[in-house]
Every structure is written in C-alpha cells, then in structure tokens.
Phi, psi and omega in degrees: 000139179256124178245142181243119177242117180248139178076192180230181179089204188299312182297318179295319178297320180296317181294320179296320179297331180299330180292329183261345181077012182261155178299147177298126186282087182257352184081184183298140180286153174291154178296141181291140175301141183292134175280152180297125179286137180221107180295344179264053181296156173282111182257128183238129182271133175253155179276352175205159178277146176296142178274341179204156170248012170272101188303323184296336181254010185288338182060233179258021179285099185295329178296317178294319180291328177298316177293313183301326183293342178266333190264325185251151166256144170250182174295328181223163176213164175280146183268099178061232181261016181261172175269002179284142175253152177226160178294140176247273171285333179278112179277324176217155178199154174203162177244147178284178186295336180284342183076011183251344184239121180248134177241128183242135171256122185273158175296141181276142173083009179282136177231153174287168180292347175265006175093351180279151184288141173262099182239186183295330177297318180294321178294316177301317180302317179295314179298319178297322177300317180287327193268318194260119180298334181269007176293138184303331181255016176273080179234161180076203184234130179255078192294322180294320177300312180298319183293321187262330185238357171093191188290169182269007180255199185284005174261356179286169185284318184272128179269312181199159179232132183230137172263108185279322171205190189301329185238010183239125182239137176236130178240127181251129178261160179283338174199164181303139181213096187301325182286358191307305183295319181299319181295331184290351177283351178295132181300343176299340180254027171292147185271121181261154175294118179297326176302315182291320181294316180296317182296320183276338183064221183290348180275356183304123178071010185269340183199179183290349177273343186228070188281153182288156178228117177235209178229013185285184185292342179232150172245151178281118177275323179197156176217115176257104184293332181295317182265348182076023182257126176244126181249129179246150172227157184301138175274107184294345179265003187298131184293338184269005182094170184291136174294157184292330176244121188286341183225135176233137178236127173258127181234128180276117176233088188298325183285121185297323178296319178292323176297317179297317178298320183294318180286326179292328180278354181081010178288321175241150182282334182193165181198150177261154181220158178294160182302330185264010176299133181297129180262012171262182177066232186302315184287354177271005181301138182297342180280356184249150173239128180261127184234121176280144172285152172302147183290134172223008181244149178220137179237150181206163171263111181279137179238132180280109185279002184265350186231144177290145003269357185286348175289344178275120183300329180297325179291317179296322179292324178299316177296317179304319184278350184266329186280125180269098184293324181297316179295318179298314184300313185288328185271332191229356180240004176103161186294338182255008184290156180240128174296147190228153174220022180202166185293313188278134173291162176304144179098337178282144176302124180099354172292129183259109181297340181277349183266078184265156177299142179285154171291138179304138181220084185296320182296317178295321179298317177298320180296321179295319177296323178296319178299329180270014181060037179231038182300333180273000179084193181195158177282148180213118176269125178253116179272145187210141175301141184274358178230151180300148174237160180304324180272346184223075189290340179226072188297316182290321177295320178297313180297318179298320178295319179295320177302315179297321179293319183291334178297334180296339179247015174090002177278120182271081183272155177220156182261131180233093180291146180202155178295148180301323180297314179293323178300314180292324181297324192247006187289350179276352186213340193257344190236154175251337178208137179204153177267132181203185179181199185200147175237117186298140176265340172219172184270003177279134184297337181299328182295340175260314187292311193289325178292316189278337182230004177289165188289341186278344189239024183297328183295328181262000183240043175081012178058029179272126179230134179210105184299324178295322178294316179303317182295319179298315183291323178292319178296318179296326179289330184264350179283120197271061170174164171277080188251171174299330179296316179296319178302314180297318180298317181288326175295322177294322177297317179297323179294320178297315180293320179298326180288324183271334179052052177286345174212154182255106179289141190246298187196161173248108177286147180229115176298158182249141173241129176254127179235148180284166185292341180279348185280128179236138173084010181282133175234125182288120180296138184293330184264008176101353176236156190239171173241119187259359182297332181262009182262139179227167177241132174283163178294141177293155178301145184301327183262011182288138176284145178296139181289161175295163182291147179304322184301334182289347180255351181281152176295154181301129179215176171290166179302127182301141174246111184269127177246117182285155181282102180279159176302145180286131181292159178294137177286127185253345184267128183286346184261010176087005178271173180293147179298158179302137178090355179285128178274130179248156179223159180297143180293144178289125181289153176291146181289344182240106181287161178294155177299140185292135172046055174291157177256096186285154173296154176265158184296327182272329185278311190204049176093162181299153183291138175226145176272181181213136174279151180298141180289000000 
C-alpha cells in the first residue's frame, strides 16, 4: 500500500498512521461538552430490545440498526424516506473506467464522539475489521458484510482498502460490482471509533459498560439491557450541526397493544407496527397519524418448475390467473399492502409500473388446465411458514385463501405448515409449492434479483433456469452505476420472469408507523430504520394532562441500572489489541443466523461469493 503524508502536524500524523493501521496518537480525548438536558425527550417505542449496539454485528436486528443510525455516520446514508442515497462521510466519490476502483474524499474536520479524528485511516480500520480475518478486532460474525459483500477470502467482492492521505480513501474490488456504493448506506457499515473498539475488545457495544462511539448526531448516554431502554443525547461535536431534539430515548415495548396504548397516551412519540396491525381502535385516535413505510418486502408462491405438472407453463399460468392479488393484499398483508406481479417493490430501480397483476380469469384458467390434460385438476400441497415473517405477516391465512381460490379451477390444494428453518432446509428437494418471500436489506435491486434468480441458487429457488435472464442479471451487476441501462436490464429481467411464471408474486407488505400529533418532520425510513436528527416536538397543550410514566408500559424487569457513557480510555497497546487489564466478553450473536448451506456464486462463474441471511 502506498501512503502519502504531506506537511506536518495533525493531518500528517493521521496520514502516517494510515501506513501502520494504528490509531492516531492523540492521548486522552477532552470531555465532551454537555448536551442540553431536556425532560421532554423524543421517546420512540421499539418492538424488541437491541441485542447489541455494535452496528457491525447487528445482523438483521432492526432495533440495533435503529440506534446505530443515530450514533454512527457511514460513507453514505438514505435520503429521508426515499430509496435514494446521499453522501454522509463521503463528500465526493468516483469509480475508474474499470468499475473496480472507487476513490472517496471524506468530509474535513469530522471527529468521533470521543474527540479523535475521523479520517481515512479510521475508515480503513473499520473496513479492515469487517474484511480481514486476521484483524485483531475481527471477532464474532459480520452478517451484513457477508450477505452483501461476500466471504473474507479471495472470493469476496472487496480486494483491498487504502488510506491515501488524511481525507482520501481508495477501495479496490475484485471485479465491477454496481451495488457497491448503494450497499454502503446500510447502518451496519457505520464507522466506529477504533480507539473505542480496541479499548473495549469483544465487549464493545455488548452492554451498558461498553457503549458504542461514532460520529453521528447523537451519542449513547446509557443503555439498560434489563429494561431495554437506550438513552441518546445530542453530540455537541457533530459536523452537521445540533439535532432539532437534544434527547432521544428508545424503549422496548414488545406487546403491540401496549405500544399502541403508549403512543396514544403520549408517553412515546412514535412506534412501529406490523403490516397487519389493526388500524381501528387505539390507533384510530385523532391524536395519531399513521404513516406506512415504503415497501421493501415481496412475497410469492414458489412453484417447482422441474416436476410435472408444474413444469408445464400452462399449469403455472392457470394458477397465475386464478389468484386474486388485490383480495389477498387487503385481507392478509395489511391495510397499506400493494398487490404485486414482480419481484421488486415500487420505488426500486427496475420496478416496472406497467407490469400489474392480472384480473382473475377463472374460465381462462380452466381452459389452460384442459389444454394440459388436467381438466379434472390435481392435488397440490402448499408448504408455508408456521409463523409470521416480515414479508408474509399472515402466512396461514394467505395459504388458506390461495387454497380456496385454486379449488375454483379444480386444483385440490392443501396447507402444510412448517417451521421457516425446515422450509429453507428442504426447499431444494422436498416441496413442489411453497409460500416464501424476501425483505430487502438495501435499496439496490441486485440484493433481491441475484440471489433469487442468479445461476448459483436454482436448486433452492424452484429449479428455474433461464440463460437469458442470467446474462441480464450479470450485466446489471457489472454495470457501474445506477443508470438507465441498469433500469432497462432489470425491467427486461422482470418481463422474462413474467412470461415464464416460475413463481406467483402476491403482495408487498408495508409496516405501519404511528406518530403523535406533537411530532414534526418525521419521515419513515425505507429500510426500517429512521433518522431523528431532523425530528422535533411541539410544545404540549397548556391544558394537557401529564402522560403516565414510561415505566408503566415496559415489560416487568428488575430495577433499571443506568450506566453513563464515560470517556473512552487511552489506547495503550501498540499492536491494536485491548489495553492490559481490559475485560473482554463474547460478542452478542445476531438474532437471525444465516440461511443453512447456501450455494454461493463462484468468482469465475457469476460474481464473488456472498452469504445470505435467513428471510
């Protein structure tokens, strides 16, 4: 690696440190200026408590990512409630003509909440932690990295990361990968203070004694794991200016009814709910505003195209024409759900607005079965997860409704509930039809398209193979930008799948967010996490009664023990390990393990290997 250090002083020291990969030796940070205390903090209810506050190890834990999105900055972030990304720490960036080398110019003057500079060396240190198995702090599992960028060996997408000077970072890929920049907006890739991670060791972000340190608009003041309450205060060093609300509190209220009561009573400013949460009763209170999140989930009925009778396209088309997506969406996917006829939800690059679900046509469906010598129908077992999934909030009700629709054309379908794990384990060999789906982890279409229709996973995706489709998806993956060309490629891919009907797309579920009347400026994040720096609260009405205490809505726990965020100690070990006497603990595992035994693409056949989190 070539490092360039110009001049002397802080910038030169930072650039020099980039050559060694060690933290810039600044000594103990000054104490952070105290943020203004505000007893009227913005309190937000979560449906579960975060399992970790180490964003890199959060996996698909949305509660952890919700906190991380306030505390850390990444190179990129989502713009409000859209799927568009904008630069965060990256002020400028470009890719070379090969599409394999990206150069980023970082914002000048950014510091972590512990006072150390956030420069290219610090960013490189974080990437190396995620990427390199021999990195001293590469412990635990970095599930989002594995899912989006592949393995940690020479089959992964990222080849190397270099700090060229204090504000210039270069990342080299093994081959062109168009989704690269889009994926970096995931909060799992927020930049953490290397000083804090080294000092805490394996305990970083694991408990209230070892709180995370980023550079975002808020810092973690305390985390009580017993009660599930995380308290944030404004980061006085934030490069973007003071947030509109100086204090944010996240409180875990797992029971949906209690969450609804809490937001209706004004105890919490807002709360999220599953797509099928009833919007009558408590949530119909005039003091509340219901906001759907943009769709990022897709559900479908998978059909095994390798075995009769589903190998006959006429049979698949008959099923396609029989299922009433509009009825399914409204009855089983929630009040804000959208009927679907393609993989990508609306708003994603490559979603084709012209590809709408067909109106049910039972007579045409019967005629197609007759042409296939199946006028009397046939039995069909439909396997279905026995518990709700984000993309399939009412699996048994959905399956039952489909069974009733198929009986109209003589197909004797039945519902077979099974655990999601067993369904995933055996879908390559044991089933002919099953309900499944996907919830996007980033807004790039490749994260949905390539796993479900790429050449490496046909055995687990209904044995559907289409060489023309494979070529389209590979070209879209290698085209180095969110361009009109990529949009055209994905629209063409959707047209091919619509013509072959290897699966019947059903609906896009949309979670609901309820916010109180005092909340101003809230935008529901498309990926399930929000940005609260621009959110404010109006003054309560003069005659308003004080709300009941938050504790009355929390699940029963021991008395909360609040641990304040102490200054991060000086790193004493020259090799990047934890200082002598630092107690380490095992990393908190992600709540969602990777899907068992995925068949990853190979580097030579179809792109670098990537893992996958369970749907």
